[in-house]
N, CA and C atoms as an extended XYZ file, in Angstrom:
297
Properties=species:S:1:pos:R:3:atomname:S:1:resname:S:1:resid:I:1 pbc="F F F"
N      -172.370     -127.397       13.165 N   UNK     1
C      -172.106     -127.886       14.945 CA  UNK     1
C      -173.405     -128.091       15.540 C   UNK     1
N      -173.883     -129.344       15.928 N   UNK     2
C      -175.102     -129.784       16.397 CA  UNK     2
C      -174.977     -128.984       17.592 C   UNK     2
N      -176.105     -128.499       18.049 N   UNK     3
C      -176.913     -127.868       19.499 CA  UNK     3
C      -176.384     -128.467       20.596 C   UNK     3
N      -175.656     -127.920       21.501 N   UNK     4
C      -175.506     -128.579       22.889 CA  UNK     4
C      -177.017     -129.387       23.313 C   UNK     4
N      -177.103     -130.432       23.898 N   UNK     5
C      -178.619     -131.056       24.417 CA  UNK     5
C      -178.505     -130.610       26.268 C   UNK     5
N      -180.033     -130.776       26.249 N   UNK     6
C      -180.435     -130.586       28.060 CA  UNK     6
C      -179.559     -131.408       28.769 C   UNK     6
N      -179.333     -132.828       27.985 N   UNK     7
C      -178.637     -133.892       28.515 CA  UNK     7
C      -176.974     -133.576       28.832 C   UNK     7
N      -176.478     -133.112       27.729 N   UNK     8
C      -175.084     -132.564       28.005 CA  UNK     8
C      -175.118     -131.448       29.227 C   UNK     8
N      -175.966     -130.234       29.203 N   UNK     9
C      -175.658     -129.326       30.504 CA  UNK     9
C      -175.848     -130.355       31.405 C   UNK     9
N      -177.049     -130.578       31.660 N   UNK    10
C      -177.444     -131.702       33.102 CA  UNK    10
C      -175.616     -132.557       33.291 C   UNK    10
N      -175.070     -133.017       32.762 N   UNK    11
C      -173.799     -133.532       32.610 CA  UNK    11
C      -173.086     -132.951       32.997 C   UNK    11
N      -172.702     -131.605       32.649 N   UNK    12
C      -171.418     -130.513       32.731 CA  UNK    12
C      -172.062     -129.901       34.397 C   UNK    12
N      -173.332     -129.833       34.717 N   UNK    13
C      -173.504     -129.472       35.854 CA  UNK    13
C      -173.241     -130.242       36.788 C   UNK    13
N      -173.569     -131.871       36.718 N   UNK    14
C      -173.188     -132.553       37.591 CA  UNK    14
C      -171.378     -132.620       37.958 C   UNK    14
N      -171.029     -132.345       36.796 N   UNK    15
C      -169.140     -132.536       36.863 CA  UNK    15
C      -168.720     -131.469       37.190 C   UNK    15
N      -169.511     -130.210       37.053 N   UNK    16
C      -169.125     -128.576       37.708 CA  UNK    16
C      -169.724     -128.703       39.358 C   UNK    16
N      -170.655     -129.661       39.778 N   UNK    17
C      -170.996     -129.344       40.850 CA  UNK    17
C      -172.166     -128.902       41.444 C   UNK    17
N      -173.158     -128.261       40.266 N   UNK    18
C      -173.980     -127.205       40.163 CA  UNK    18
C      -175.395     -127.839       40.300 C   UNK    18
N      -176.040     -127.229       41.037 N   UNK    19
C      -177.730     -127.546       41.071 CA  UNK    19
C      -178.457     -126.570       39.916 C   UNK    19
N      -178.646     -127.414       39.231 N   UNK    20
C      -179.611     -126.254       38.273 CA  UNK    20
C      -180.998     -127.061       38.268 C   UNK    20
N      -181.730     -126.230       37.868 N   UNK    21
C      -183.330     -126.472       37.803 CA  UNK    21
C      -183.719     -126.735       36.140 C   UNK    21
N      -184.864     -127.651       36.201 N   UNK    22
C      -185.335     -127.801       34.298 CA  UNK    22
C      -185.374     -126.704       34.098 C   UNK    22
N      -185.680     -125.587       34.080 N   UNK    23
C      -185.986     -124.316       33.314 CA  UNK    23
C      -184.601     -123.790       33.278 C   UNK    23
N      -183.494     -123.770       34.116 N   UNK    24
C      -182.290     -123.418       34.015 CA  UNK    24
C      -181.582     -124.256       32.616 C   UNK    24
N      -181.535     -125.470       32.769 N   UNK    25
C      -181.210     -126.454       31.399 CA  UNK    25
C      -181.478     -125.915       30.519 C   UNK    25
N      -182.579     -125.391       30.266 N   UNK    26
C      -183.453     -125.107       28.680 CA  UNK    26
C      -182.349     -123.482       28.484 C   UNK    26
N      -182.463     -122.680       29.724 N   UNK    27
C      -181.572     -121.899       29.436 CA  UNK    27
C      -180.043     -121.848       29.033 C   UNK    27
N      -179.674     -122.935       29.729 N   UNK    28
C      -178.128     -122.944       29.794 CA  UNK    28
C      -177.681     -123.475       28.305 C   UNK    28
N      -178.644     -124.212       27.895 N   UNK    29
C      -178.372     -124.892       26.780 CA  UNK    29
C      -178.470     -124.014       25.468 C   UNK    29
N      -179.609     -123.067       25.509 N   UNK    30
C      -179.339     -121.898       24.359 CA  UNK    30
C      -178.283     -121.361       24.469 C   UNK    30
N      -177.844     -120.820       26.169 N   UNK    31
C      -176.648     -119.662       25.874 CA  UNK    31
C      -175.512     -120.459       25.520 C   UNK    31
N      -175.255     -121.617       26.222 N   UNK    32
C      -173.899     -122.309       25.721 CA  UNK    32
C      -173.796     -122.508       24.371 C   UNK    32
N      -175.187     -123.018       23.615 N   UNK    33
C      -174.590     -123.236       21.864 CA  UNK    33
C      -174.531     -121.847       21.600 C   UNK    33
N      -174.963     -120.958       21.694 N   UNK    34
C      -174.324     -119.603       21.350 CA  UNK    34
C      -173.004     -119.139       21.274 C   UNK    34
N      -172.483     -119.597       22.644 N   UNK    35
C      -171.026     -119.550       22.851 CA  UNK    35
C      -170.269     -120.664       21.884 C   UNK    35
N      -170.885     -121.739       21.917 N   UNK    36
C      -170.079     -122.507       21.235 CA  UNK    36
C      -169.779     -122.599       19.585 C   UNK    36
N      -171.255     -121.909       19.337 N   UNK    37
C      -170.930     -121.312       17.504 CA  UNK    37
C      -169.988     -119.958       17.626 C   UNK    37
N      -170.280     -119.310       18.343 N   UNK    38
C      -169.245     -118.167       18.360 CA  UNK    38
C      -167.673     -118.401       18.447 C   UNK    38
N      -167.163     -119.473       19.333 N   UNK    39
C      -165.982     -119.963       19.210 CA  UNK    39
C      -165.696     -120.968       18.122 C   UNK    39
N      -166.878     -121.633       17.415 N   UNK    40
C      -166.334     -121.972       16.090 CA  UNK    40
C      -166.406     -121.009       14.926 C   UNK    40
N      -166.976     -119.885       15.008 N   UNK    41
C      -166.791     -119.069       13.646 CA  UNK    41
C      -165.281     -118.393       13.935 C   UNK    41
N      -164.721     -118.309       15.269 N   UNK    42
C      -163.446     -117.574       15.322 CA  UNK    42
C      -162.427     -118.502       14.828 C   UNK    42
N      -163.026     -120.009       15.144 N   UNK    43
C      -161.736     -120.926       14.664 CA  UNK    43
C      -162.214     -120.905       13.114 C   UNK    43
N      -163.055     -120.614       12.020 N   UNK    44
C      -163.368     -120.225       10.891 CA  UNK    44
C      -162.308     -119.047       10.419 C   UNK    44
N      -162.276     -118.023       11.360 N   UNK    45
C      -161.406     -116.995       10.400 CA  UNK    45
C      -159.891     -116.933       11.214 C   UNK    45
N      -159.402     -117.801       11.730 N   UNK    46
C      -158.220     -117.955       12.250 CA  UNK    46
C      -157.546     -118.367       11.053 C   UNK    46
N      -156.436     -117.961       10.388 N   UNK    47
C      -155.643     -118.101        9.507 CA  UNK    47
C      -154.098     -118.845       10.201 C   UNK    47
N      -153.742     -119.487        9.137 N   UNK    48
C      -152.537     -120.350        9.221 CA  UNK    48
C      -151.081     -119.173        9.188 C   UNK    48
N      -151.417     -118.133        8.259 N   UNK    49
C      -150.264     -117.481        7.963 CA  UNK    49
C      -150.476     -116.356        9.165 C   UNK    49
N      -151.186     -116.115        9.969 N   UNK    50
C      -151.230     -115.281       11.318 CA  UNK    50
C      -151.041     -115.933       12.573 C   UNK    50
N      -149.439     -115.049       13.145 N   UNK    51
C      -149.131     -115.801       14.159 CA  UNK    51
C      -149.907     -115.227       15.472 C   UNK    51
N      -150.138     -116.310       16.184 N   UNK    52
C      -150.909     -116.138       17.758 CA  UNK    52
C      -150.277     -114.710       18.160 C   UNK    52
N      -151.072     -113.915       19.104 N   UNK    53
C      -151.056     -112.774       19.738 CA  UNK    53
C      -151.425     -112.954       20.979 C   UNK    53
N      -151.079     -112.155       22.008 N   UNK    54
C      -151.136     -112.015       23.204 CA  UNK    54
C      -151.853     -110.507       23.399 C   UNK    54
N      -151.187     -109.728       22.606 N   UNK    55
C      -152.228     -108.337       22.337 CA  UNK    55
C      -152.336     -107.799       21.071 C   UNK    55
N      -152.979     -106.908       20.706 N   UNK    56
C      -153.478     -106.513       19.449 CA  UNK    56
C      -152.660     -105.334       18.956 C   UNK    56
N      -151.478     -104.860       19.931 N   UNK    57
C      -150.850     -103.898       19.477 CA  UNK    57
C      -149.249     -104.436       20.247 C   UNK    57
N      -148.538     -104.200       19.791 N   UNK    58
C      -146.965     -104.866       20.231 CA  UNK    58
C      -146.701     -103.817       21.523 C   UNK    58
N      -146.322     -104.528       22.262 N   UNK    59
C      -145.875     -103.816       23.401 CA  UNK    59
C      -144.323     -103.302       23.308 C   UNK    59
N      -143.652     -102.634       24.228 N   UNK    60
C      -142.528     -102.323       24.091 CA  UNK    60
C      -142.159     -101.711       25.552 C   UNK    60
N      -141.059     -102.686       26.188 N   UNK    61
C      -140.816     -102.464       27.626 CA  UNK    61
C      -139.459     -101.212       27.353 C   UNK    61
N      -140.247     -100.233       28.128 N   UNK    62
C      -139.245      -98.864       28.302 CA  UNK    62
C      -138.548      -98.902       29.640 C   UNK    62
N      -137.072      -98.755       29.333 N   UNK    63
C      -136.203      -98.891       30.435 CA  UNK    63
C      -135.110      -97.534       30.658 C   UNK    63
N      -135.185      -96.949       31.736 N   UNK    64
C      -134.350      -96.344       32.210 CA  UNK    64
C      -132.911      -96.327       32.413 C   UNK    64
N      -131.766      -95.975       32.327 N   UNK    65
C      -130.523      -96.209       32.787 CA  UNK    65
C      -130.345      -96.147       34.552 C   UNK    65
N      -129.987      -96.845       35.099 N   UNK    66
C      -129.221      -96.754       36.132 CA  UNK    66
C      -128.730      -95.860       36.673 C   UNK    66
N      -128.911      -94.549       37.598 N   UNK    67
C      -128.297      -93.726       37.460 CA  UNK    67
C      -127.812      -93.638       39.165 C   UNK    67
N      -126.528      -93.408       40.116 N   UNK    68
C      -126.273      -93.422       41.234 CA  UNK    68
C      -126.628      -91.920       41.849 C   UNK    68
N      -127.583      -91.819       42.627 N   UNK    69
C      -128.104      -90.739       43.227 CA  UNK    69
C      -127.556      -90.356       44.761 C   UNK    69
N      -127.849      -89.431       45.030 N   UNK    70
C      -127.188      -89.162       46.474 CA  UNK    70
C      -128.714      -89.513       47.473 C   UNK    70
N      -128.209      -90.657       48.658 N   UNK    71
C      -129.386      -91.101       49.488 CA  UNK    71
C      -128.932      -90.914       50.823 C   UNK    71
N      -129.512      -91.137       51.712 N   UNK    72
C      -129.323      -91.014       53.055 CA  UNK    72
C      -128.322      -92.058       53.523 C   UNK    72
N      -127.331      -91.467       54.359 N   UNK    73
C      -126.377      -91.985       55.272 CA  UNK    73
C      -126.894      -93.342       56.064 C   UNK    73
N      -126.799      -93.991       56.665 N   UNK    74
C      -127.107      -94.811       57.619 CA  UNK    74
C      -127.328      -94.221       58.893 C   UNK    74
N      -126.809      -93.175       59.281 N   UNK    75
C      -127.399      -92.489       60.375 CA  UNK    75
C      -128.522      -91.423       60.332 C   UNK    75
N      -128.495      -90.824       58.820 N   UNK    76
C      -129.555      -89.974       58.873 CA  UNK    76
C      -130.962      -90.872       58.648 C   UNK    76
N      -130.697      -92.381       58.077 N   UNK    77
C      -131.959      -93.077       57.982 CA  UNK    77
C      -132.485      -93.526       59.649 C   UNK    77
N      -131.353      -93.506       60.017 N   UNK    78
C      -131.872      -93.933       61.740 CA  UNK    78
C      -132.389      -92.979       62.518 C   UNK    78
N      -131.908      -91.620       61.929 N   UNK    79
C      -132.393      -90.560       62.828 CA  UNK    79
C      -133.750      -90.441       63.362 C   UNK    79
N      -134.328      -90.737       62.703 N   UNK    80
C      -136.125      -90.502       62.682 CA  UNK    80
C      -136.635      -91.817       63.506 C   UNK    80
N      -136.112      -93.082       63.453 N   UNK    81
C      -136.534      -94.337       64.063 CA  UNK    81
C      -136.650      -93.826       65.946 C   UNK    81
N      -137.458      -94.531       66.396 N   UNK    82
C      -138.005      -94.208       67.403 CA  UNK    82
C      -136.411      -95.092       68.266 C   UNK    82
N      -136.468      -96.284       67.785 N   UNK    83
C      -135.291      -97.201       68.422 CA  UNK    83
C      -134.527      -97.616       67.176 C   UNK    83
N      -133.035      -97.993       67.679 N   UNK    84
C      -132.130      -98.138       66.770 CA  UNK    84
C      -131.145      -99.143       67.391 C   UNK    84
N      -130.457     -100.438       66.998 N   UNK    85
C      -129.642     -100.830       67.809 CA  UNK    85
C      -128.861     -101.409       66.586 C   UNK    85
N      -127.262     -101.788       66.879 N   UNK    86
C      -126.270     -102.159       66.044 CA  UNK    86
C      -126.634     -101.515       64.312 C   UNK    86
N      -126.918     -100.593       64.467 N   UNK    87
C      -127.017      -99.888       63.015 CA  UNK    87
C      -128.045     -100.188       61.857 C   UNK    87
N      -129.528     -100.629       62.818 N   UNK    88
C      -130.758     -101.179       62.393 CA  UNK    88
C      -131.634     -100.564       62.959 C   UNK    88
N      -132.934     -100.681       62.045 N   UNK    89
C      -134.264     -100.213       63.038 CA  UNK    89
C      -134.566     -101.535       64.148 C   UNK    89
N      -134.986     -100.873       64.990 N   UNK    90
C      -135.197     -102.134       66.136 CA  UNK    90
C      -136.904     -102.065       66.435 C   UNK    90
N      -137.534     -103.023       66.158 N   UNK    91
C      -138.832     -103.027       65.831 CA  UNK    91
C      -139.328     -104.050       67.265 C   UNK    91
N      -140.511     -103.927       67.841 N   UNK    92
C      -141.008     -104.857       68.732 CA  UNK    92
C      -141.381     -106.251       68.031 C   UNK    92
N      -141.167     -107.149       68.817 N   UNK    93
C      -141.168     -108.719       68.364 CA  UNK    93
C      -142.884     -108.731       67.884 C   UNK    93
N      -143.038     -109.426       67.133 N   UNK    94
C      -144.803     -109.909       66.850 CA  UNK    94
C      -145.140     -111.122       67.046 C   UNK    94
N      -143.973     -111.888       66.492 N   UNK    95
C      -143.763     -113.406       66.619 CA  UNK    95
C      -143.471     -113.757       67.957 C   UNK    95
N      -143.616     -115.104       68.386 N   UNK    96
C      -143.201     -115.485       69.556 CA  UNK    96
C      -141.901     -116.904       69.044 C   UNK    96
N      -141.432     -116.768       69.825 N   UNK    97
C      -140.142     -117.515       69.392 CA  UNK    97
C      -140.269     -119.073       69.910 C   UNK    97
N      -140.307     -120.119       68.923 N   UNK    98
C      -140.598     -121.634       69.651 CA  UNK    98
C      -138.842     -122.264       69.985 C   UNK    98
N      -139.280     -123.052       70.847 N   UNK    99
C      -138.243     -123.393       71.447 CA  UNK    99
C      -137.917     -124.670       70.386 C   UNK    99
């Protein structure tokens, strides 16, 4: 693979709307070349008989059974509320109603 040129880096910078200096063009060209070579090496290693994976180890979801347990009654839940109405928590209005 050919090394990435300063002109290509300048073009990418323009497309990305990044302001880069002449010194940064040289620096980024070298860094991008190393990145592109590394990606190319990964492509060489990838084999057709190995399926793509999202994780290095298999993941298993662990589910628990849904078990009904005792909970508060409506009256018990509302007993600590500062205000309630019609079996519900009553809270101050925070948004104005538009006509």
